[in-house]
Structures are given as C-alpha cells and as structure tokens.
PLY file of the C-alpha trace (Angstrom):
ply
format ascii 1.0
element vertex 82
property float x
property float y
property float z
element edge 81
property int vertex1
property int vertex2
end_header
88.73 138.80 98.14
89.61 135.75 100.19
92.10 135.68 103.01
95.13 133.53 102.24
97.34 132.07 104.92
100.75 130.74 103.91
101.41 127.36 105.41
104.73 126.24 103.97
106.33 124.65 100.95
105.20 121.41 99.32
107.80 118.62 99.57
110.83 120.49 98.34
109.24 121.97 95.23
108.68 125.63 94.55
104.93 125.28 95.02
103.64 127.00 98.13
100.60 125.56 99.80
98.10 128.32 100.42
95.30 127.53 102.79
91.99 129.30 102.57
89.60 129.69 105.48
86.66 128.42 103.45
84.32 128.36 106.43
84.44 132.16 106.51
83.97 132.64 102.75
80.72 133.66 101.14
79.10 131.48 98.48
80.27 133.95 95.81
83.85 133.85 97.11
83.81 130.05 97.08
82.44 130.01 93.54
85.12 132.47 92.40
87.86 130.44 94.09
86.60 127.23 92.48
86.48 128.86 89.04
90.02 130.20 89.44
91.34 126.83 90.62
89.62 125.02 87.75
91.12 127.46 85.24
94.61 126.98 86.69
94.21 123.19 86.74
93.22 123.18 83.07
96.19 125.38 82.12
98.69 123.29 84.09
97.24 120.04 82.74
97.47 121.33 79.18
101.13 122.28 79.63
101.91 118.96 81.33
100.23 117.07 78.51
102.28 118.98 75.91
105.49 118.09 77.72
104.49 114.44 78.06
103.74 114.30 74.33
107.10 115.93 73.54
109.00 113.44 75.71
107.11 110.58 74.08
108.11 111.88 70.63
111.74 111.78 71.80
111.35 108.04 72.39
111.24 108.24 76.17
110.08 105.28 78.23
106.34 105.43 79.05
106.88 104.32 82.64
109.53 106.97 83.29
107.37 109.68 81.67
104.38 108.70 83.81
106.44 108.69 86.99
108.06 112.04 86.21
104.68 113.62 85.32
102.84 112.11 88.29
100.23 110.39 86.14
99.46 106.78 85.27
100.84 104.98 82.25
97.26 104.75 81.01
97.05 108.57 81.06
100.29 108.88 79.10
99.01 106.42 76.50
95.70 108.31 76.24
97.43 111.66 75.82
99.85 110.51 73.12
97.20 108.51 71.27
94.85 111.44 70.61
0 1
1 2
2 3
3 4
4 5
5 6
6 7
7 8
8 9
9 10
10 11
11 12
12 13
13 14
14 15
15 16
16 17
17 18
18 19
19 20
20 21
21 22
22 23
23 24
24 25
25 26
26 27
27 28
28 29
29 30
30 31
31 32
32 33
33 34
34 35
35 36
36 37
37 38
38 39
39 40
40 41
41 42
42 43
43 44
44 45
45 46
46 47
47 48
48 49
49 50
50 51
51 52
52 53
53 54
54 55
55 56
56 57
57 58
58 59
59 60
60 61
61 62
62 63
63 64
64 65
65 66
66 67
67 68
68 69
69 70
70 71
71 72
72 73
73 74
74 75
75 76
76 77
77 78
78 79
79 80
80 81
C-alpha cells in the first residue's frame, strides 16, 4: 500500500488533501493509485452531473449552476442536453 501524508484541508471544505510520495512508489503502486483516482473521479463527476441536471430541471440559472458546480457554462449545457 502507499504511504499517505496528511497535509491539511482544502480551502474551507471538508476535503482533505492527501499527498503521496510518488517518487518512492513502485510502478504497480502508481498504476493502482491512478486506477483508484480515476474511479473516484468518474463517480464524483457522475453525481455532480446528476445534481446539475436536477438544478437545471428546477429552472435554475445556467451561470449560477456552473459557478456552484465549478464547471463552465458549456459543460452545463452539454450535460443537460444529452
């Protein structure tokens, strides 16, 4: 397993920023870490997209949705269009 060093909290949110000493990791450990991070990113993006679509259905302003979600207006339009 990889060694994780806690380095603080990200700008007031509840997300902790874990830092990994990637220089000391094996190729297999790096591949596993990348796979795990990709899986998490896909899950979080899917949930975020669902919430953006729900807010859009409730007649929310595209600009305010994009700002709140941390994405561009173009991304919001693409997500609600599909």
